[in-house]
Steps between C-alpha positions, in 0.01 A plus 500: 500500500445142641769369736718219362719303739869454415447123499249536219765688285768230519597409144296790367690789313406868480416561135443867515488815718172669470269756666201343677238715675736789474793324673815329371436124472637184347347245269607139562471174297561142607837375356516185705620274220592755239839538338597850393600383152423813296765778442281749682286447809194662354509239218470229761205675658335527156561125436337407837206740443440348153505131600365500851236680696732643767335682776675819602553619859520873581696598803661806654872548463554375851435146379851498352653551844279238653581246234875562528489405863348160452598383143776268401694709253839509341738792532577666160787331309547806280325810370501586123486874413518643151477802270217354280529290187847382587503123573352485853222272385753265345688480832174443692406214255845347554445503876177308439715218359620427848307224679300634790525865399237765554541782252262799530501731194390852569211428737273807517465497873878514561563775248196702592609499874852600382356779291349656815850624591475732196179669613414427857800420717768758529843416643504430880126522525253271683348410166837401355557258791146360455554431129833346559329259739218428251733446207700243713175322596376501133822340382474234774145419386634415155771286654260262668572131467177407325606186317739348749810479280605867500867574543566834331304833481570767239309828464519711176379851558362750250755726353369803690573317834866525414479860632434353842798272519639691794183449701474139410858447605412632845240219535719226338864590575652173384269388218687499160383774274537473116451805287464434122526795260548573129606771260234774552438547131400134465277516800338822389429372150316200655305707751403781260390236249285323762434730792486318836263602782776656704554758220136613501496787750126523491465177698688651804619855436673539835697180469586575141635842598709346781644237265642768260556760774278783375197675647152341456398810294788430256465132440221518233726720290778241468484284201553121505864511380604762761299328775675169431844657473462690828385180671778288358762757622356481847484117498871482403600758759311321775661168418837666492467671830372180670770267391646282780643157544160346463414672172575378146473738203432318167480658163258346254782438257668279753216253547585143410426150645845499654459832674151411633634167638792689663261752648278223642810344654576835667170458686638183657314266260665232296277413196479144395600390148127472415433851641795651317371346179156648559654835564676481166174411328329801667749743361417396146135595542319834502473566873154662503329222313296311764475202266871476453479435132655817345871495426698797623644724229750773598365852414767726638623618159157540354390711796804727474458543127133585531538752784358846404720809541281599800573175676867529439497864628292419814718199581812718462351777714351307787629138510825430318731655755367302790493185281865533417592573862316183603661301226846623591463452880470122499 
């Protein structure tokens, strides 16, 4: 692997964690004048790849640590965790309405490093410490001041990273955490109808088994509905057990422009009249539409009414109790 100096990586972002020549590595792209405008980071990468011939740099993981030492980066303003399909993208889009904000939506490098805690870094091990350091450095890379006007820095994690809230709290003891969640039946209907990557055990059997707390030899026998319900129950329990003064729990049915503005104020930010107006507009749009043209239509009732008996039963067995406990603990 060719050596790349930390200075060469300033304003570059790690776009993926890969294996190169049999060793863990990072792929980087130049984001010097790029706004992270899309709901998800991978969509921004796709946009750049489509319109520009961006060269990619490959480095070892150590490059994250070197860049952290020399880069001008913001500390995180807040972290957004979620239980999947529950309004976290809407909140992230609202944070983009703030002038000078960096909003990173489920960057693969961050969540892949966090996922190593499932499979490769037991508690109190040397590897756990290593990955804690690498996760911190990866987050600082995304917080680089690349445009010159940055003031705020938000990170939205993949839903599975919610299971590592306690470890992330060790690295960032004072950063506000927001955990968004939703009635498990509604989430399950959405995820079974359109199965996301994290619910496909074949992509990483060991991590999938850890997410739902079963043996690797059992995970293939679990259907999509049970897998999702087990995971949701664990997401809810993790959020409940990690509540502190710097954590906000928000049910999907509570989301409104007023609540989002109040939440942003709790981060020590006072949105301007114009920013508040933009946040209100954002809440009227379908959050995952990168073109921001589709109007949001509530689907909670239709999801509940279309839930199969299996989904209702799996939700009752594996997720509903922890959901109700979380809902009643606020």
